[in-house]
N, C-alpha and C positions, 0 to 999 in steps of 0.2 A: 438315716437314723431314725429308728420307731420306737416313740416315747412308751417308757412302760407305765401299765395302769398301776397306781399304787394300791389299788382294793384287790389285785389279785396276789394271793400268795403263792410263792415256787414250791411244787410237790416236795421237793427234797428237804423244805424246812417245815412240812405241816406238823410233825412230831415234837420238831424244836420248839414251836411258838406256842404249844398247849391245845392246839386245836383237835388233836388226834393224839393219842397216845399210842406206842408201839403194839400194846396188848389189848386195845379196844375193838372191839368185833366189828368187821366190815363186811358189807354185802356186795358181792360181785355177781351181775345177772349176765347170762351168756357167757359162763366162763368156758366154757370148751369150744368157743367160736373164736376165730382168729384174731379179733380185738380182745376179747376178754381173755385168752389165754395170755396175750401180752401184758395186759395189765395185771394178770397174777403174779407173772414173773415178775414184772416191775414194784409190785408190792412187796413179794418176799425177798426181792434183792436191797430193798430199803430197809427191812427189818420188821417189817409188819408179820406178825405171828398168829393173828387170831382171824383168820378170813373164813366166810360162809361162801359158798360157792351155788349159785342155782343154776341147775342143770335140765335140760329137757329129759323127759324119761326114756326117750331113744338115744340119750347124748353118749359118746363117748368117754368115759372118765380116765382112761389109760395114763393119759398126759398129767393130767391134777393128781392121780395117785402117786406118780413117780415124783412130783414136785413135792409132795406131802413128806415121801421118805427122803429124799435129797437134801430139803431145805430144814429138816424137822419141825416144821409147824404144823400147828392145828387148823386142818381144813376140814370144814365140815360139808360135804357133799350133800345137796339137799334136790330131790327130784321134784319138779315141778313145771308149771306151765303159767306164763303169765297173759295168755290169749282172753280176752273177755268173749263172752259169749252170750 
C-alpha cells in the first residue's frame, strides 16, 4: 500500500476546500490536443464553468465549441502560441 502525501489535495475536492471556486477562471493551454481535451472534459464534468482555452492559430476548435454548447459553460477560446523566439 502506498502512503498518501498529505500535502496533495484530491482534484475532486478543490472547490470544496476553497482553493478554487466553480466560477473562478481557469486557463488550459493545449486544449485542442489529446491531453488538453481530456482536461477540458474533466473540468466541465466537475462543474467548473469559466474556462479559458489557449489554442494554436491552426487548431481545430470544433470539439471545444461542441463542449461549450453541450455543457452550457463559458469557454473563451484564445488563439495564440507559447513558442519563444
